[in-house]
C-alpha positions in Angstrom: 368.4 96.9 123.7 365.3 99.2 123.7 362.7 98.6 126.4 360.1 97.1 124.1 362.6 94.8 122.5 363.9 93.7 126.0 360.3 93.0 127.1 359.7 90.9 124.0 363.0 89.0 124.5 362.1 88.3 128.1 358.7 86.8 126.9 360.6 84.7 124.4 362.8 83.3 127.2 359.6 82.5 129.2 358.5 80.0 126.5 361.5 77.8 127.3 361.8 76.5 123.7 363.8 77.6 120.7 360.8 78.2 118.3 357.9 80.5 118.7 355.3 82.3 116.6 354.3 85.9 116.1 350.9 85.2 117.5 352.3 83.7 120.7 354.5 86.8 121.4 351.6 89.2 120.6 349.4 87.3 123.1 352.1 87.4 125.8 352.8 91.1 125.3 349.2 92.2 124.7 350.4 94.2 121.7 349.1 94.1 118.1 350.5 91.7 115.6 352.0 94.6 113.5 353.7 96.0 116.6 355.0 92.6 117.6 356.3 91.9 114.1 358.2 95.3 114.2 359.8 94.4 117.5 360.8 90.9 116.2 362.3 92.4 113.1 364.4 94.7 115.4 365.6 91.6 117.5 366.4 89.8 114.2 368.6 92.7 113.0 370.4 92.7 116.4 371.1 89.0 115.9 369.0 87.6 118.8 366.5 85.7 116.7 365.8 84.9 113.1 362.7 84.2 111.0 362.3 80.6 109.9 359.1 80.8 108.0 356.0 83.0 107.8 355.1 83.9 111.4 357.6 81.4 112.8 360.8 82.5 114.6 363.7 81.0 116.5 366.4 82.0 118.9 369.8 82.3 117.3 372.4 79.7 118.3 370.0 77.5 120.3 371.3 73.9 120.2 367.8 72.4 120.5 366.9 73.9 117.1 366.5 71.4 114.3 364.4 71.0 111.1 362.2 68.4 112.7 361.4 70.8 115.7 359.8 73.2 113.2 357.3 70.8 111.8 354.4 71.4 114.3 354.6 75.2 113.5 354.3 74.7 109.7 350.7 73.7 109.8 348.8 75.7 112.4 345.4 74.2 111.4 346.5 70.7 110.4 348.8 68.0 111.6 351.7 66.4 109.8 354.0 63.6 110.7 357.5 62.6 109.6 357.2 59.5 107.3 358.5 57.9 104.1 362.3 58.0 103.7 362.9 60.5 106.5 361.2 58.3 109.1 363.0 55.2 107.7 366.3 57.0 108.0 365.6 58.0 111.6 364.8 54.3 112.4 368.1 53.3 110.8 366.3 51.2 108.1 367.9 53.2 105.3 371.3 54.8 105.7 371.1 57.5 103.1 370.2 60.9 104.5 367.2 62.4 102.6 367.8 65.8 101.1 364.4 67.0 102.4 362.3 66.1 105.4 359.4 64.0 104.1 356.0 64.6 105.8 352.6 63.0 105.5 349.5 65.2 105.9 346.0 65.6 104.6 346.9 69.0 103.0 347.9 69.3 99.4 351.2 68.0 98.3 353.9 70.8 98.2 357.4 71.8 99.0 358.0 74.2 101.9 361.3 76.0 102.1 362.5 77.5 105.4 365.7 79.0 106.8 366.6 75.7 108.5 365.3 73.0 106.1 363.2 72.0 103.2 360.1 70.0 103.7 358.4 67.7 101.2 354.7 67.4 102.1 352.7 64.5 100.7 348.9 64.1 100.9 347.5 60.8 102.1 343.8 59.8 102.5 342.3 61.1 105.7 341.2 57.6 106.6 344.8 56.4 106.4 346.2 59.4 108.3 347.2 57.5 111.5 349.9 55.2 112.9 352.1 58.0 114.3 353.2 59.3 117.7 355.6 61.6 119.3 359.3 60.9 118.4 360.9 59.1 121.4 358.1 60.4 123.5 359.7 63.9 123.5 356.7 65.8 122.2 358.8 67.7 119.7 357.4 66.3 116.5 355.2 63.4 115.2 356.6 60.4 113.4 355.1 57.3 111.8 355.8 54.0 113.4 358.5 52.2 111.4 356.0 49.7 109.8 353.6 52.6 108.9 356.5 54.6 107.4 357.4 51.7 105.1 353.8 51.2 104.1 353.3 55.0 103.6 356.3 54.9 101.2 354.8 52.1 99.1 351.4 53.8 99.3 352.9 57.0 97.8 354.8 55.0 95.2 351.6 53.5 94.0 350.1 57.0 93.5 353.2 58.5 91.8 353.9 58.3 88.1 357.6 58.2 88.9 357.0 55.5 91.6 358.5 58.0 94.1 359.7 56.3 97.3 359.0 52.9 95.8 362.6 51.8 95.4 365.0 52.0 98.2 368.7 51.7 98.8 369.7 48.7 100.9 367.2 48.2 103.7 368.3 47.2 107.3 365.2 46.0 109.3 365.8 45.9 113.1 364.6 42.9 115.0 361.8 45.0 116.4 360.4 45.5 112.9 357.2 43.6 112.3 356.2 42.6 108.8 352.9 41.3 110.3 352.2 44.8 111.5 353.1 46.2 108.1 350.7 43.8 106.4 348.0 45.0 108.8 348.6 48.6 107.8 348.5 47.7 104.1 345.1 46.1 104.6 343.7 49.5 105.8 344.6 51.3 102.6 341.1 52.5 101.3 341.9 52.3 97.6 341.8 48.6 96.4 344.3 49.1 93.5 346.8 50.9 95.8 346.2 48.3 98.5 347.0 45.5 96.1 350.2 47.1 94.8 351.4 47.7 98.4 350.7 44.2 99.4 352.7 42.8 96.5 355.6 45.1 97.2 355.6 44.0 100.9 355.5 40.4 99.9 358.6 41.0 97.6 360.4 42.7 100.5 359.6 39.8 102.9 360.9 37.2 100.4 364.0 39.2 99.4 
């Protein structure tokens, strides 16, 4: 391994995490972005790392690497949290594994394709962008609380012509799930029409 590549790889190891950005490595090395990108490309060709997404890299073979761990790096200027069917699956409320990681954010709705996963980003109103925290307190990615994830799903369904995320496979609510808390979240939806729809869907789920 060339001296510059070795120096960069040592800096990667100093971060103590599987994912890093071009900007981070440039800052650690004191070199320009173009020089850093060149060195990272060399390390990728040698099999030490690989590029996940624009400006985002990962060490090859690191067991800590997962699609969810990439989320904080996809939006350098905005936050996003796991919600909708992905969050419901992680909580064990739905058993079917989603084909994409579903995220809530205040950015425009879009699909992001990376080397380790596909992310479906859905915009929600800034005033309703809350009710989330670090997954299991690990600090690796943000996730909606289980009640907020359900309400987010119904919220998105009300705004979608296809009623996306509005109809679920069989639901298994744990004892810790609070429909009272879900109703409180529904009350906070700013749009009256959407709020009414979500409240009706929640009532139907409670009475099912």
